[in-house]
N, C-alpha and C positions, 0 to 999 in steps of 0.2 A: 808496582809490578808492571813489567813490560807487556803490552797487549799481545796476545797470541802466544805468550810464553807460559810453560807449565810452572805453576807457583811452587816455591819452596815452602817447607813447613814454617820457617821463620817469617816469611811474608804472610802466610795464612794467619799465624798467631798475632802478628802486629795489626792486621786489618780486622780480624773477626773475633778474637778470643774474648775481649771485653764485652762485646755485644752478646755473645753466647752465654757468658757467665751471668750477665744481667737477666737473662731469660730463665735462669735456673739450671744451666748446664753444669755438670760436675764430672768427677772421674768415673763414678759408677755408671753414669749414662754414656760417657765416652766409651767405656768398655762394652756397653750394650750395643751402641752404634757400630763399633768395630766388628763385633761378631755378627750383627745383622747383615752387614755388607758382604759377609763371606758365606751366608746361608746358601744351601742348595735349594732347588725348586721344591723339594718335598719335605723341607724342614721348617720349623717354626721357632720363635724365640719369645720369651715372656720376661717382664720386668716387675720385680716386687710381687711375684705371685707365690711360687713355692720357695723361692730363694731370691737373692739379689737379681740373678739372671738365670734362666733355665732354657737350654736349647733342647728341643725334642726332634729326634730323627725319625725317618719314615718307618723304621722297624720298631719304634716305640722307645728306644733307648733315650735316656735323659742325661744331660750334662748339667750339674748344679754348680754355679759359680758364685763364690763370695768374694767381693772386692775389698781388699784391705790396703788402703793407700796412706802413706806417711807424707805429711806436708812439712816435716821437720827438715832443717838444713844444718848439717848433712842429714840425709835420710837415715832414720834409725833402723836397727836390725830386728828381725823377728826371731827373738831368742827363745830358749826353753821356757822362760818365765812369762812370755807374752800371753796375756789373758785373751786377746782377740783370737789367737791361734786355737786355744783350748775351747773357747766358747763356740767357735765355728765347728770343731769336731763334735761337740756335744749337740749342737743344733742338728747336725746330720744324723747322729745316733738317735736323737729323740724322734726324728722323722721316721726312722726305721721302727722304733718301738711303738709308734702310733698305729702300725699295721698289725693285723692278725692273720693267721694262716687261713687260706693258702697263699694270699697275696704276699705275706711276709717272707715266704720261702724263696721268692724270686726277686726280692727287693734290690739287693746289691747286684744281681746278675744284669739288670737293665739300667744301671746308673753309674755315672762317674762323678767325682767330687773334686772341684778345683778351687784353690785359693789363688786369686789373681792379685798380685802384689808388686809394688816397686821396692820392697824391702828384701835385702839379702836374708835368706832363711838359714839361720844358724841355731837350729832347734834340735835338741837331742832326740826327741821322740820321732820327729820327721826324718832325721838321719837314719834312725832304726827302721822306719817304714821303707825308706829307699833300699836299705840293705835287704829287707825281707822281699821286696819286689825283684831284686837282683839275685835272690836265692843265696844270699851271703849269711843269712840267719834264718831261724825258723820261728814258729809261733811261740815257742817257749822263750826265745830271745826277746820278742815283743812284750810278752807277759812279765818276764823278769824285770825288764826296764820299768814297766808301770808299777810293779810291786815295790821297787826300791825308791822310786821318785816320790817326793812329797813337796807340798807348797803351803805357805801360810795364807795364800790367796784363796778365799772360799770358792770363787768361780772356777779357778783352775782345779782345785781339789774335787769339786763336783763333776767336772768333765772327766778327770782321771778315773773317778769311781764309776762313771757311766760306761767307760771303756772296759774296766775290770770285770763288770758283771756280764759282759758279752761272753758267749760260749767260744771255745777255740775256733769253731767253724765260722761263727759270726765275725769274730775279730779278724780272721784270715780273709774273708770275703771283703770286709770293709777296707782293710789295709791295702789290698790289691787295687782298690778303686780311688784312692786318695792321691792327689797330685798338686803341684804348684805351677801356675802360669805366670812367669816373670815378665815384667816390663820395666822400662825406665820412665816413660811418659805416656800416659794413656791417651792424651789428646794427640800426641804424635802418632801413636799406633792407629788411632781412628783415622787420622789424615792419610796415613800410608794405605790403609784399607780403602779409603775413598779414592785415592789415585789409581789403585789396581782396579776397583770397580768401574771407575770412569775412564779407564784406559789412558791415563795421563793427559786428560783433556785440559786445555788452558782455562776453561770455565769452571774447573773443579772447585776452587776456593769459594766463589760466589754461590755456586749451587749447593755446596756442603753447608754454607752458612744458612741458606734458605731452607734446605732440607732438615738440618738439625733444629732450626727454629720451629718448623712445622711439627717435627717429632716431639720436641719438648712440650709444645702446646697440647698435642694430642695425648701425650703421656699424662700431663697434669689433669686433663679432663677425664681420661679413663680411670685414673687412680681415684679421683674424687667420686666418680660414679660407681666403680666396681671394686676399687682397691688394688687393681693391677692393670698392666698394659701388655698386649701380646699381638704379634704379627706373624703370618706366614710370609715366605718370600713372594708368593703370588699376590697376597694382599698388599704387601709393601709396594710392588711394582704398579699395581692398579691404583692404589690410594694416592701415591705420590708421582703419578705418571706425568702430570703437568710440569713438575719440577725436573724430573729425570729426562724428559724429552728435550730439554734445553741443551743437554750434553751431546746428543747424537752419539750415544755410547756404543753403538754397534760396531764391530770390527770392520775393517776394509775388506769386504767380501766380494771377490770377483766371481760372478756366477759363470757357469759354462755356457757356451753358445747355444742359443735357442734354435733348434734345427727341426723344421717340419718333416724332414725326411725320416726322423725318428718316431713319428707318430705310429702307433700300432693300431691294427684293425682286428680286435678280438672277435672270435666267432660269437661269443656270448658276453653281453655287457651286464655286469653284476648290479643288482638292485641295491645300491648304497644310498645313504642319505643325500649325498651330493646329486646323484642321478634322479632320485625321487623328487627332489625339489625342482629340478629343471624340467623333468617330465610334467609334473603337476601344473606348472604355470604356463606350459606350452612353449618354452624356449627350445626344447628338444622333443623329438617324436620317439616314443619308446619302441615302436614297432619298425621304424625306418631310420636307423642310425645314419647320420650325415657327417660331412667333414667337420662340422661344428662339434659333434659328439666326440670325435677323436682328438680334436684340438683341446677341448676342455680336459679330457682324460690325460692328455700329454702334459698340459700345464700343471695339473695336480701332481703328476709324477715328477715333473721338472723341479718343482719346489722341494719335494721330499728328497730327491736325489741330491740336490745342492746342499740341503741341510745335512744330509749324511756325509757328504764330501767335506763340508766344513768341520764336522765333528772329527773325521779321520785326520784332518790337518790341525786339530786342536785349536781351531778358530771359533768353535761353537760349543756351548754347554747349555744346560737346561735354562739357566737364567737368561742368557742372550736370546735363546729361541723364544722364551716366554715374552721377552721385551719386543721382539719382532712381531709376534702374533698379537700382542696387545696393541701395537701401533696399527696393525692391519684392521683390528676390530674397531679401534677408535675412528679410523678413516671411513670404514663401512658405516659406522653409527651416524656420521654426519649426513651421509646420503639417505640412510634408512629413515631417520627422523622426518625428513622432508616428505618422502614417499608414503610413510606410514600415516602421516597427518592427512594427506590427500586421499588415501584409500579407505578411510574409515566408513564412509557412507555410500560406497559404490556397490554395484552388483558384483556377483562373483566373477563374471567375465571381465569386468573392468578392473577388479582387484588383481586378476591375473595379468592384465595388460600393464598395470602399475608395477607389479612385481618384476615383469620382464624389463621394464624401463629402469627399475632400481638395480637389477642385476647388471645391465649394460653400463649404467652410470658408475657403478662401483668398480667394475672390471677395467674401466677406462682411466681410473685414478690410481696411479702408483702411490706407494707410501714410502716415507723416508727417502733413501737414495736409490731404491730398487726399480728396475724397469717393469713394464706392465705385465710381462710374462711371469716373472718371479712373483710379483705382487698378486697377479691373478691366480697363480697356483696356490698361494697362501690363502686367499679368500676361499677358493674351492676346497682346500684342505679343511679349513675351519667349518665350512658348510657340510662337510662329510663326517664329522665326528659323531660319536654316540654318547650323549645327544649333541646335535650341532651347536656351534657357538655363534653362528649367524645364519640368516636366511633372507628370503626375498619376498615371500607372500606375507601379508599383514598378520596372518594366523600361523606363521611358521613354527612358533614355539609349541602351540597346541597340536599342530599336525605331526610334528616330528619328535615330540617328547623332550623338548628343551626345558 
C-alpha cells in the first residue's frame, strides 16, 4: 500500500484479515464493530448480552440484531424452510413471553428486531410480514399464512406455534418491528464504517487492525468474566483513545478569528464553576473584574461559538466534539498530575499558588492542531460544567462536586 494513500478494502484484507481471524475475529464481531463505529454519543452497544448484538438508544429503545451468515459458495438463500430464520423469531417471542405486565405491555413499543444476513431472503412468512408493514395485508393475512404452513422440522414447527398463540395485537406489534439488514461482506461493511469514522485517513488500515485486536481481546476477557461485552460511545472513545489519537480524526476545522474587540464587559459576572474555580485560587478577583476576567469569558464563548458554527456547517457532531474534549482533558491531565503531586503536602496558600501555575501551564498548551485560544476556551468550558470535568486546585473535585 502506498504511504499516505487511503487503503482499499482489498489492501486491508490482504494485509490484516489473517491476523484478525487468528485473534478470533468473525462475521458477528465485524457486525458489532461496524455498528459500534456509527453509534451516537448517547447510545451504547452490547455483544452476546440479550442477543448477538443490542444497540440501546438514549430514549431507551433497543435494536436486537441476530447475525446469520452463510459461508457457502454460492451463498445459500434464507428460504421458508430455513430453521435459523424461525429459531430467531422464536427467540424474540420467548423474550417477550419472559416479561409480565406492566413491562410486557410496552415490550414491542421500545424494540426493533433485525436479522443481519448475507443471504437473499426468499421466505414466505417474511414476505407476508413485509406486505403487512406496507399495509398490503392485515393481521388475518398473517394468521392465515401461519395456520396453513406446516413443517416436518420440529424447531420450525415450535416457532410457528409460538407465533400462533400470540394475540392479534401482540402479533401485529411484533410484525411491525421485524426487519432484515442485508449485507454482502461484513468485514467490508466494517471497513467502510471505519473509513467514515476515520475520515478516510491513510492510517485507517493499521489503526483498525490494532483497534479490532484490542476490542477482540477485551471482548474475550469480558465474556469470560461476565458473559457479555458492552460499550457506550463515550467509553469507547476514552478506552481506546491511545489508538484513535493516532488518526488525528478531527475534521479540518478553521476557527473564526480571535478578536479581543469582541470581549464583553457584563455588569454582573455569573457565579459559574469556571469563575468559582478561578476566584478561589486567586487567579481572578471576584470583586474587581479585570481584563483577564473578560478574556477568559470570551475564550469560553469563543470555543462554544466555533463548535456551534461547525455543527451548522455539518462538520461537527457529538462524537467529534467528545473526541476534541477528551483530547483536551488528556492534555490537561499531563499537567495536572505533575502539579497535584507537588501540592499534596503544601499549605492552603501554597496549594492555591500551585493551582494558578497549573492553570497557566495548561492554558499555554494547545492540543491537537488547535490554537491556544480555541484550546483555552475548551479547557475553560470543561472547568465550567456541572460537575466540572477538570480543575486547578488539588481538591477541585471535592470543592465543586465532581
